[in-house]
GUTI-74783 format. One line per 2 residues: number of its first residue (from 1); for each residue x, z, y of C-alpha. Coordinates in pm, 1 decimal. Example, Ala and Ser with C-alpha at 12.3 -4.5 7.8 and 13.67 -1.06 7.14 Angstrom:
2
1> 1230.0,780.0,-450.0  1367.0,714.0,-106.0
This chain:
266
1> -1903.9,504.7,-100.2  -1890.0,344.1,-443.4
3> -1674.7,62.3,-306.7  -1430.3,318.2,-171.8
5> -1424.5,485.1,-512.9  -1288.8,164.2,-664.5
7> -1003.4,173.2,-414.4  -917.8,536.8,-485.8
9> -928.7,482.3,-860.7  -701.2,179.1,-836.0
11> -460.4,372.0,-615.8  -446.8,655.0,-870.2
13> -390.1,423.0,-1166.1  -141.4,177.3,-1014.2
15> 19.0,373.4,-729.6  32.5,60.2,-516.3
17> -283.6,-144.9,-549.2  -554.1,43.5,-361.6
19> -491.2,-91.5,-15.5  -456.0,-449.2,-123.4
21> -795.0,-421.5,-298.7  -984.3,-247.7,-15.9
23> -1000.2,-538.8,226.3  -1129.6,-802.6,-21.2
25> -1401.0,-556.9,-133.1  -1517.1,-516.7,225.5
27> -1496.5,-889.8,297.3  -1694.9,-997.8,-8.8
29> -1938.7,-706.2,-41.0  -2019.2,-624.9,321.5
31> -1935.9,-968.2,468.2  -1701.7,-825.9,729.0
33> -1427.9,-1027.5,893.5  -1068.7,-947.3,803.3
35> -997.5,-787.3,1141.7  -1300.5,-557.8,1092.9
37> -1213.7,-476.1,730.8  -847.6,-396.8,790.5
39> -884.2,-63.2,977.4  -1155.2,55.0,733.9
41> -929.8,-18.0,439.5  -638.8,151.9,612.2
43> -841.2,468.5,676.5  -959.2,484.1,315.6
45> -615.6,429.1,168.1  -457.0,668.6,416.2
47> -694.6,954.0,334.2  -668.3,899.0,-41.1
49> -290.2,872.9,-19.7  -269.9,1193.6,182.2
51> -449.1,1380.5,-95.5  -218.1,1231.7,-357.7
53> 88.4,1308.7,-145.3  -9.0,1674.3,-100.4
55> -55.3,1712.9,-474.7  275.7,1536.9,-536.0
57> 448.3,1762.0,-282.9  318.0,2070.1,-462.2
59> 458.0,1932.3,-786.6  797.3,1862.0,-626.1
61> 773.6,1484.6,-669.0  772.5,1373.4,-304.2
63> 1110.0,1301.1,-144.5  989.3,1410.6,195.7
65> 1302.5,1315.1,392.6  1289.3,961.6,254.9
67> 914.5,951.6,326.0  977.8,1054.1,687.1
69> 1240.0,781.8,736.8  1023.4,508.6,583.7
71> 702.3,641.0,737.7  857.3,691.9,1080.8
73> 973.3,330.8,1093.2  633.2,215.8,968.9
75> 445.9,417.8,1229.9  638.0,238.7,1504.8
77> 536.6,-106.9,1378.1  176.3,-40.3,1268.8
79> 31.4,-54.1,1624.8  196.1,-393.5,1674.9
81> 28.7,-515.4,1356.7  -310.6,-388.8,1478.0
83> -256.5,-560.8,1813.7  -177.4,-890.5,1639.7
85> -477.5,-859.4,1408.1  -709.9,-852.4,1710.8
87> -561.9,-1179.1,1840.3  -512.6,-1393.1,1529.6
89> -828.2,-1591.7,1434.3  -1005.1,-1488.4,1113.8
91> -915.9,-1808.4,925.3  -536.1,-1787.4,961.7
93> -548.6,-1409.2,912.1  -736.1,-1457.9,584.7
95> -476.1,-1710.4,468.7  -195.5,-1465.1,550.4
97> -372.2,-1190.7,356.6  -428.1,-1421.8,59.7
99> -58.9,-1513.4,48.5  46.7,-1148.2,70.1
101> -201.0,-1056.2,-203.8  -70.9,-1337.6,-424.6
103> 288.6,-1227.4,-370.1  192.6,-869.5,-454.3
105> 14.0,-982.0,-771.7  316.7,-1181.6,-882.1
107> 549.3,-885.1,-829.9  321.3,-645.2,-1016.7
109> 284.1,-888.3,-1307.2  658.2,-939.8,-1339.5
111> 724.0,-565.1,-1328.5  462.8,-504.2,-1597.5
113> 628.3,-755.4,-1829.6  979.9,-626.7,-1776.0
115> 994.9,-295.0,-1955.7  1341.8,-216.5,-1828.1
117> 1287.6,-349.6,-1476.4  1422.2,-34.3,-1312.7
119> 1738.5,-47.3,-1521.2  1784.8,-415.2,-1441.4
121> 1735.0,-353.2,-1070.3  1989.7,-73.1,-1087.2
123> 2258.9,-265.3,-1270.4  2472.7,-184.9,-968.1
125> 2457.5,147.6,-786.6  2169.7,150.3,-536.4
127> 2237.3,249.1,-173.9  2028.3,567.2,-206.7
129> 2153.8,803.7,-476.7  2093.3,1173.9,-530.0
131> 2353.9,1445.9,-528.9  2370.4,1567.6,-892.1
133> 2406.4,1927.1,-774.0  2124.3,1945.5,-516.8
135> 1899.8,1661.8,-632.4  1876.9,1537.8,-273.0
137> 1972.9,1196.3,-140.9  2323.6,1143.5,-13.8
139> 2239.3,994.1,324.1  2455.4,696.7,417.6
141> 2405.2,417.1,666.9  2314.5,157.5,397.4
143> 2058.1,399.4,252.0  1900.3,473.6,588.9
145> 1890.3,104.6,683.0  1732.7,5.3,349.7
147> 1458.3,266.2,378.8  1393.7,202.5,749.5
149> 1359.5,-174.2,695.4  1116.2,-103.7,412.7
151> 912.2,112.1,649.6  908.5,-155.0,918.9
153> 774.4,-417.8,678.4  516.3,-174.6,543.8
155> 403.1,-70.9,892.5  361.2,-426.4,1016.8
157> 156.7,-528.2,712.5  -50.0,-210.5,730.6
159> -152.5,-268.8,1088.8  -202.2,-643.6,1053.7
161> -386.3,-656.9,721.3  -511.2,-303.6,656.1
163> -307.2,-261.1,338.6  -131.3,63.2,261.1
165> 201.3,-103.8,193.4  255.6,52.3,-147.9
167> 321.3,-290.6,-295.9  623.8,-307.9,-63.7
169> 735.0,54.8,-86.0  723.4,100.0,-465.0
171> 945.5,-203.0,-547.4  1182.1,-112.6,-261.9
173> 1228.7,246.8,-379.6  1278.7,118.5,-733.5
175> 1549.6,-117.8,-614.7  1719.2,91.7,-347.4
177> 1711.7,438.6,-506.4  1770.5,620.6,-834.2
179> 1432.9,798.7,-827.7  1207.7,822.4,-1131.3
181> 871.3,647.1,-1145.9  663.4,959.5,-1071.2
183> 870.4,1043.0,-765.4  854.8,683.6,-640.7
185> 475.2,672.7,-658.3  432.5,1015.7,-494.4
187> 678.4,930.8,-214.6  500.5,598.5,-162.2
189> 169.4,781.7,-118.3  327.8,1007.8,143.5
191> 456.9,706.7,336.8  119.5,531.4,321.0
193> -48.2,843.6,460.1  195.6,860.4,752.3
195> 173.0,491.7,839.6  -205.7,496.8,813.7
197> -226.2,765.4,1083.4  -56.9,532.7,1330.6
199> -260.0,228.7,1229.6  -595.9,406.8,1235.3
201> -520.8,567.6,1573.0  -425.2,230.7,1717.1
203> -739.0,63.7,1578.0  -952.4,342.1,1725.4
205> -793.5,295.5,2067.0  -862.9,-77.3,2043.9
207> -1227.5,-3.1,1958.6  -1206.3,-194.7,1630.9
209> -1291.8,86.0,1386.0  -1652.1,66.7,1251.4
211> -1689.5,438.9,1176.0  -2036.1,426.0,1008.3
213> -1881.0,207.1,737.4  -1535.7,362.6,741.1
215> -1623.1,726.5,665.9  -1826.4,676.4,345.5
217> -1574.2,422.9,221.7  -1282.5,658.5,287.9
219> -1449.8,963.8,133.3  -1529.4,764.2,-180.9
221> -1166.7,658.5,-210.5  -1041.0,1014.8,-165.1
223> -1274.6,1163.5,-426.9  -1197.5,887.0,-676.9
225> -822.6,935.5,-637.5  -858.8,1300.7,-737.6
227> -1057.3,1204.0,-1045.8  -829.8,911.8,-1122.5
229> -515.9,1123.0,-1143.6  -634.1,1257.2,-1477.8
231> -729.0,912.6,-1605.1  -388.2,778.9,-1502.5
233> -218.0,988.8,-1769.0  -422.4,809.8,-2037.7
235> -476.3,456.9,-1914.0  -194.7,365.8,-1676.6
237> 74.4,140.7,-1813.7  192.3,-222.1,-1838.3
239> -141.8,-355.3,-1967.9  -336.7,-205.8,-1678.0
241> -77.6,-324.3,-1427.4  -92.3,-674.2,-1574.9
243> -474.3,-683.0,-1567.4  -480.3,-571.4,-1205.8
245> -220.3,-834.4,-1116.6  -432.1,-1111.2,-1271.3
247> -741.7,-987.3,-1086.5  -546.9,-976.6,-759.7
249> -422.3,-1331.9,-812.5  -777.6,-1456.4,-866.4
251> -899.6,-1279.9,-552.2  -609.2,-1423.4,-353.4
253> -707.3,-1778.0,-453.5  -1067.6,-1720.3,-343.8
255> -950.0,-1573.9,-11.5  -706.2,-1860.7,37.2
257> -983.7,-2115.6,-11.7  -1206.0,-1922.5,229.0
259> -934.1,-1902.0,492.2  -844.4,-2271.3,467.9
261> -1213.7,-2360.0,490.0  -1251.7,-2145.1,801.0
263> -951.7,-2311.9,962.8  -1085.1,-2656.8,876.7
265> -1431.8,-2572.2,1001.1  -1290.6,-2432.5,1322.2
């Protein structure tokens, strides 16, 4: 349960890092394989994200139509990711996860150093803009395609690696929309919750969900996210993002070495 709490706290503070941290914690602490860890991490992040999304919806921060487009596309691809995870050997799967984690760490580090990253990304008008009168998105084909493709990438990674996909969704919403940071994080949590439902259901059908481990881990993450929302107002910021990015990069190197060793030993 304490391991899950670390995931929930990270999710509350960074808005995108909980899922990418869950699987390494399970691999190193409980010595599970990546295919076993992935659905547990997905359940924990999904439950914690659902709590955060509900709170964000009450506060009017979630763009629920955008979340449904992204989440709907992700839900279609998540079962395919779960199916692949059961067939790819642990060594190559660990290498893939390590590379994804390293890419995520690089992106988070660069965003933390660029104070005006959102303004730079929006030097030209993004495809998804809000109507100044209603505050809702003006739905166009480029906007729908951008959000749907984001959902597909998030869904595939969620099912394959057990990550929530926030590290894909948050940068995409920053680049493709004119939403503020609070709305981006809350909408990302809503998407993660939706995609996780599909991934967890698929893993359960495949018989690959270790429930005795999954439930305590998920409950810990959910409780910690609630507590972490208050801490986020004090401690979240570029320094925290940068520290988490460095930690993620170090973990990715260890996982990469482990995966390469497993491939070589196989």
